[in-house]
C-alpha positions as CSV (number, residue, x, y, z in Angstrom):
1,M,112.5,-40.7,-41.7
2,L,114.5,-38.5,-43.9
3,N,117.4,-39.4,-45.5
4,N,117.9,-36.0,-46.6
5,I,116.1,-32.7,-46.8
6,R,116.4,-32.1,-50.9
7,E,113.3,-32.0,-53.1
8,N,112.9,-35.6,-53.5
9,A,113.7,-37.1,-50.1
10,V,111.0,-34.7,-49.2
11,A,108.8,-35.2,-51.9
12,D,109.0,-39.3,-50.8
13,M,108.4,-39.0,-47.4
14,W,105.1,-36.6,-48.1
15,E,103.9,-39.8,-50.2
16,R,104.6,-42.2,-47.7
17,M,102.3,-39.6,-45.2
18,M,99.3,-39.8,-47.7
19,T,98.8,-43.2,-47.8
20,S,100.1,-44.0,-43.6
21,C,98.7,-40.9,-41.9
22,N,95.1,-40.8,-42.5
23,N,94.1,-42.0,-39.3
24,L,96.0,-39.7,-37.6
25,L,94.5,-36.7,-39.8
26,Y,91.1,-38.1,-39.2
27,D,91.4,-38.1,-35.7
28,C,93.2,-34.7,-35.5
29,L,90.3,-33.5,-37.6
30,D,87.8,-35.2,-34.9
31,L,89.7,-33.7,-32.2
32,R,89.4,-29.7,-34.4
33,N,86.1,-30.2,-34.9
34,S,84.6,-31.8,-30.8
35,M,86.9,-29.1,-28.8
36,K,85.5,-26.4,-31.4
37,L,89.5,-25.1,-32.2
38,C,90.4,-22.1,-33.7
39,D,92.7,-22.3,-36.5
40,W,95.4,-21.2,-33.7
41,A,95.0,-23.9,-31.3
42,Y,94.8,-26.3,-34.3
43,V,97.9,-25.3,-35.7
44,K,99.3,-25.7,-31.8
45,L,97.7,-29.3,-32.2
46,A,99.5,-30.4,-35.4
47,E,102.5,-29.1,-33.6
48,T,102.3,-31.1,-30.5
49,V,101.0,-34.2,-32.8
50,A,104.0,-34.1,-34.6
51,N,106.8,-33.4,-31.7
52,T,104.6,-36.2,-29.9
53,I,105.6,-38.7,-32.5
54,Y,109.0,-37.4,-33.7
55,G,110.4,-35.5,-30.5
56,S,110.6,-32.0,-30.1
57,G,113.6,-30.3,-31.1
58,H,112.6,-28.6,-34.1
59,S,113.2,-31.8,-36.0
60,N,112.4,-32.0,-39.8
61,E,110.4,-35.2,-39.5
62,A,108.2,-33.5,-37.4
63,V,107.9,-30.3,-39.3
64,L,107.1,-32.5,-42.5
65,L,104.1,-34.0,-40.3
66,Q,102.8,-30.8,-39.0
67,S,103.0,-29.2,-42.5
68,F,101.6,-32.6,-43.6
69,I,98.7,-32.6,-41.4
70,L,97.9,-28.7,-41.7
71,N,98.4,-28.6,-45.8
72,Q,95.4,-31.6,-45.7
73,S,93.3,-29.9,-43.1
74,G,93.0,-26.9,-45.8
75,F,95.9,-24.6,-44.3
76,K,98.2,-22.7,-46.8
77,I,102.0,-23.3,-46.1
78,H,104.9,-24.1,-47.8
79,I,107.6,-26.0,-47.1
80,A,111.0,-24.5,-46.8
81,R,115.0,-25.4,-45.9
82,S,117.6,-23.1,-44.6
83,D,121.4,-23.6,-45.1
84,N,121.6,-25.0,-41.9
85,H,120.3,-28.7,-43.5
86,R,116.9,-28.0,-41.4
87,L,112.8,-27.9,-42.5
88,H,110.6,-24.9,-41.8
89,M,107.2,-24.3,-42.2
90,L,105.5,-21.4,-43.6
91,L,102.2,-20.4,-42.9
92,A,99.9,-18.2,-44.4
93,A,97.7,-15.8,-42.0
94,D,94.4,-13.5,-43.0
95,C,96.1,-10.6,-40.9
96,D,99.5,-9.3,-40.0
97,M,100.9,-10.9,-37.2
98,Y,103.3,-9.2,-34.7
99,N,106.7,-10.5,-33.8
100,Y,107.0,-12.8,-36.8
101,P,109.1,-13.4,-39.8
102,Y,107.4,-13.3,-43.1
103,W,108.2,-14.4,-46.4
104,K,105.5,-12.5,-49.3
105,L,104.6,-15.5,-52.0
106,N,102.2,-14.5,-54.2
107,G,100.8,-11.6,-52.9
108,E,100.3,-13.5,-49.0
109,H,102.7,-13.4,-46.1
110,Y,103.6,-16.4,-45.1
111,Y,104.8,-16.8,-41.7
112,L,107.8,-18.5,-39.8
113,L,106.6,-19.5,-36.4
114,D,109.4,-21.3,-35.0
115,H,111.2,-18.6,-33.7
116,S,114.8,-19.8,-35.2
117,G,115.5,-17.0,-36.3
118,V,116.8,-18.0,-39.8
119,D,117.1,-15.3,-42.7
120,G,117.4,-17.1,-46.5
121,L,115.4,-19.9,-47.1
122,N,115.0,-22.1,-50.0
123,I,111.3,-22.4,-50.5
124,F,109.0,-25.2,-51.9
125,T,106.3,-23.5,-53.9
126,R,104.1,-25.9,-54.7
127,T,100.4,-25.1,-54.1
128,F,97.4,-27.5,-53.5
129,P,94.1,-26.5,-54.6
130,E,91.1,-25.0,-51.9
131,E,93.9,-23.8,-49.5
132,Q,93.1,-21.4,-47.4
133,P,94.7,-19.0,-44.6
134,M,94.9,-19.6,-40.9
135,R,92.3,-17.4,-39.4
136,L,93.4,-15.5,-36.2
137,S,89.7,-15.1,-35.2
138,I,88.5,-16.6,-31.9
139,A,84.4,-16.8,-33.1
140,Q,83.5,-19.1,-30.1
141,E,85.2,-20.8,-26.8
142,Q,87.5,-23.2,-27.3
143,R,86.6,-26.9,-25.2
144,F,89.8,-27.3,-23.3
145,S,90.0,-29.7,-19.9
146,G,89.5,-27.6,-17.1
147,K,92.4,-26.7,-14.6
148,L,90.8,-24.3,-12.2
149,S,93.1,-21.8,-10.8
150,S,92.5,-20.2,-7.0
151,E,90.2,-18.2,-6.4
152,R,90.0,-14.2,-6.6
153,T,87.5,-11.9,-5.3
154,L,86.8,-8.7,-7.1
155,Q,84.7,-6.0,-5.7
156,A,84.1,-2.3,-7.0
157,E,84.7,0.2,-4.6
158,R,82.1,2.7,-4.6
159,Y,79.2,-0.3,-4.9
160,P,79.8,-3.1,-2.5
161,A,77.1,-5.0,-3.8
162,V,79.0,-5.3,-7.1
163,S,81.4,-8.2,-6.0
164,A,82.2,-11.7,-7.6
165,T,85.0,-14.5,-6.7
166,V,86.3,-15.9,-9.8
167,V,88.5,-18.6,-11.4
168,A,90.4,-19.3,-14.4
169,N,91.1,-22.2,-16.9
170,M,94.4,-22.7,-16.3
171,N,94.5,-24.5,-20.1
172,L,93.0,-21.4,-21.6
173,M,95.0,-18.8,-19.7
174,D,98.5,-21.1,-21.0
175,F,96.6,-20.8,-24.6
176,Y,96.2,-17.2,-24.6
177,N,99.8,-16.8,-23.1
178,E,100.9,-17.6,-26.5
179,Y,98.3,-16.3,-29.0
180,P,99.9,-14.4,-31.7
181,A,99.2,-10.7,-31.7
182,S,97.8,-9.2,-35.0
183,Y,95.9,-6.6,-36.8
184,A,93.9,-6.5,-40.5
185,N,93.6,-3.9,-43.5
186,N,97.2,-2.3,-42.4
187,D,95.2,-1.0,-39.4
188,P,97.3,-1.6,-36.4
189,L,94.5,-0.1,-34.6
190,T,92.7,-3.1,-34.9
191,K,94.7,-5.3,-32.9
192,W,92.5,-4.7,-29.6
193,R,89.2,-5.7,-31.6
194,F,90.8,-9.1,-31.9
195,Y,90.6,-9.5,-27.9
196,A,87.4,-7.6,-27.4
197,Q,85.2,-9.9,-30.4
198,V,86.4,-13.2,-28.0
199,P,84.0,-14.4,-25.3
200,L,84.1,-14.8,-21.7
201,S,84.6,-18.3,-20.9
202,R,81.7,-20.4,-19.5
203,V,83.7,-20.9,-16.4
204,A,84.2,-17.4,-15.9
205,Q,80.7,-16.1,-16.9
206,E,79.6,-18.9,-14.4
207,R,81.3,-17.1,-11.5
208,L,81.1,-13.3,-12.7
209,Y,78.0,-13.0,-14.6
210,P,75.0,-14.4,-11.7
211,A,76.7,-11.6,-9.0
212,L,76.9,-8.7,-11.4
213,R,73.0,-9.3,-12.8
214,A,71.8,-9.6,-9.6
215,A,73.9,-5.8,-8.5
216,I,72.3,-4.4,-11.2
217,S,69.0,-6.0,-11.7
218,G,66.1,-2.9,-11.8
219,K,68.8,-0.4,-12.3
220,S,68.5,2.2,-15.3
221,E,71.1,2.1,-18.3
222,R,72.9,4.9,-16.7
223,D,73.0,3.6,-13.3
224,A,73.9,0.2,-14.1
225,A,76.9,1.4,-16.7
226,N,78.1,3.6,-13.5
227,M,78.3,0.5,-11.3
228,L,79.9,-1.8,-13.9
229,I,82.7,0.9,-15.0
230,N,83.5,1.2,-11.6
231,F,83.8,-2.5,-10.9
232,V,86.3,-2.4,-14.0
233,Q,88.1,0.7,-12.7
234,T,88.7,-0.2,-9.1
235,A,88.7,-4.2,-8.5
236,F,91.8,-4.8,-10.6
237,V,95.1,-2.8,-9.7
238,Y,96.6,-0.8,-12.8
239,E,100.3,-1.3,-13.8
240,Y,102.0,-1.1,-17.3
241,D,102.8,-3.4,-19.2
242,D,106.4,-2.8,-20.1
243,K,107.1,-3.2,-16.4
244,V,104.8,-6.5,-15.9
245,W,105.7,-8.3,-19.3
246,G,108.9,-6.5,-20.9
247,C,106.7,-5.2,-23.5
248,D,103.1,-4.8,-24.8
249,R,100.7,-6.9,-24.1
250,A,96.5,-6.7,-24.7
251,F,94.3,-9.4,-22.4
252,F,91.9,-10.9,-23.4
253,A,88.7,-11.0,-21.0
254,D,89.5,-13.8,-19.5
255,E,92.9,-13.0,-18.8
256,T,92.1,-9.4,-16.9
257,L,90.2,-11.2,-14.1
258,Y,92.8,-14.1,-13.7
259,Y,96.3,-11.7,-13.8
260,P,97.1,-9.3,-10.6
261,Y,97.9,-6.7,-13.3
262,S,96.1,-4.5,-15.8
263,D,95.9,-1.3,-17.8
264,C,93.7,0.8,-19.7
265,E,93.5,-1.6,-22.9
266,D,92.9,-4.6,-20.9
267,R,90.0,-2.2,-19.0
268,S,88.6,-1.1,-22.3
269,I,88.3,-4.8,-23.2
270,L,86.9,-5.9,-20.4
271,F,84.4,-3.3,-20.0
272,S,83.0,-3.8,-23.7
273,R,82.5,-7.2,-23.2
274,L,80.4,-7.1,-20.0
275,V,77.9,-3.9,-21.4
276,R,77.5,-6.1,-25.0
277,D,76.7,-9.1,-22.4
278,L,75.0,-7.6,-19.6
279,L,73.2,-4.4,-20.3
280,G,73.1,-5.4,-24.3
281,L,74.6,-2.4,-25.8
282,E,76.5,-1.1,-28.6
283,V,80.3,-0.3,-27.8
284,V,83.2,0.7,-29.7
285,L,86.8,0.9,-28.5
286,V,88.5,4.5,-28.5
287,Y,91.8,5.4,-29.1
288,Y,93.5,8.4,-27.6
289,P,97.5,8.5,-28.6
290,G,99.1,6.6,-25.6
291,H,95.5,5.5,-24.4
292,L,91.7,3.4,-24.6
293,A,89.3,4.1,-23.3
294,T,85.4,3.3,-25.0
295,A,82.1,4.8,-25.7
296,V,78.5,3.4,-25.4
297,K,75.6,4.2,-27.4
298,F,72.7,4.2,-25.0
299,N,69.0,4.0,-25.5
300,E,68.6,6.7,-22.9
301,P,69.5,10.2,-23.1
302,I,72.6,10.3,-20.3
303,P,74.6,13.9,-20.5
304,G,78.7,13.8,-20.6
305,D,81.2,13.7,-23.5
306,Y,80.8,11.6,-26.3
307,L,81.5,11.2,-29.9
308,S,79.4,11.1,-33.3
309,V,79.8,7.4,-34.9
310,D,78.1,8.2,-37.9
311,G,75.5,10.5,-36.6
312,T,75.0,8.1,-33.3
313,R,75.9,9.6,-30.6
314,Y,78.3,7.2,-28.4
315,L,78.9,7.9,-24.7
316,V,82.5,8.2,-23.3
317,C,83.2,5.9,-20.6
318,D,86.7,5.4,-19.9
319,P,87.2,2.2,-17.5
320,T,91.1,3.6,-16.1
321,Y,89.6,7.0,-14.8
322,I,89.4,5.7,-11.4
323,H,86.0,6.8,-9.7
324,A,84.9,8.6,-13.3
325,P,81.2,8.3,-14.3
326,I,80.4,7.6,-17.7
327,G,80.2,10.3,-20.0
328,L,83.4,12.0,-18.3
329,T,87.0,12.3,-20.4
330,M,90.0,12.0,-18.7
331,P,92.0,14.7,-18.7
332,D,94.0,15.5,-21.7
333,M,92.4,13.4,-24.2
334,D,91.1,15.1,-27.0
335,N,88.2,13.3,-28.0
336,S,88.2,15.8,-31.8
337,Q,91.2,13.5,-32.6
338,A,90.0,10.2,-30.8
339,K,89.8,7.6,-33.3
340,V,87.1,4.8,-33.1
341,I,87.9,1.2,-32.9
342,M,84.4,-0.5,-34.2
343,L,83.6,-3.8,-32.4
């Protein structure tokens, strides 16, 4: 236990953890590998372990143990103390994160994740070799235990055969609910790329993809894409984020299948996932001020509105323009001013 949070006391407890927490650290790393946890999931695992041992409520010991686990696992962290005699952990990230305060240290942003609202911090500046910032991308599905939602049937209005009954893993929904929104290279538009690049979960694929594959089997690229886009346009209820969530919020593809409402960015992310997985075609996201759509690189010539991306023709496909076929731009959207987000 910590008697105080001065540097010497913190250093003494850190030294004790170096000899007493090796097995705990190995267990955390083993869980990280066996569950294929992304960096954010591992940060939350370390937080849960620390709070379980020392009690929740942002105890100084719990903060120090989480910091120790992450530091020894290779993360760039700094420990800091506030004027109210509390310890805080600052964590470097490879992208800019929304809604989290940060301190700039050695040219990098270190984020305060505990929602404590503190301003002034005294930061312990000790660094460790081979530290890496937290990566905010999700390259593969986490192996969370299954806790399935109620079934939900989704059907395209124009193509009744394009129908599937899906379920969601509620543990995955809880995880996504806390996932931080972020962007790369000082470009806020890249925030949607993070959602669009995440694979659809196995439980969702097992329910959705066989039904959709059966419906589009034998169809041309044009017909199959029109069936998929009508599915995304009409199987979901549109609503604004501000009304549902009180703020702007993008969905991972799994979330759009689960939640009762979605908007243009959610539908574009889901449609881009379906086109890549089921048709094997390249997709980009297309940003108009106040609106998000997609454009698809087809192998067959299809007439309609398009964007030229590095000399390649991408046909506009708007998953929110209800009953619009591929190749039709939503009214008042100017393709000459649209910005392309590569996936």
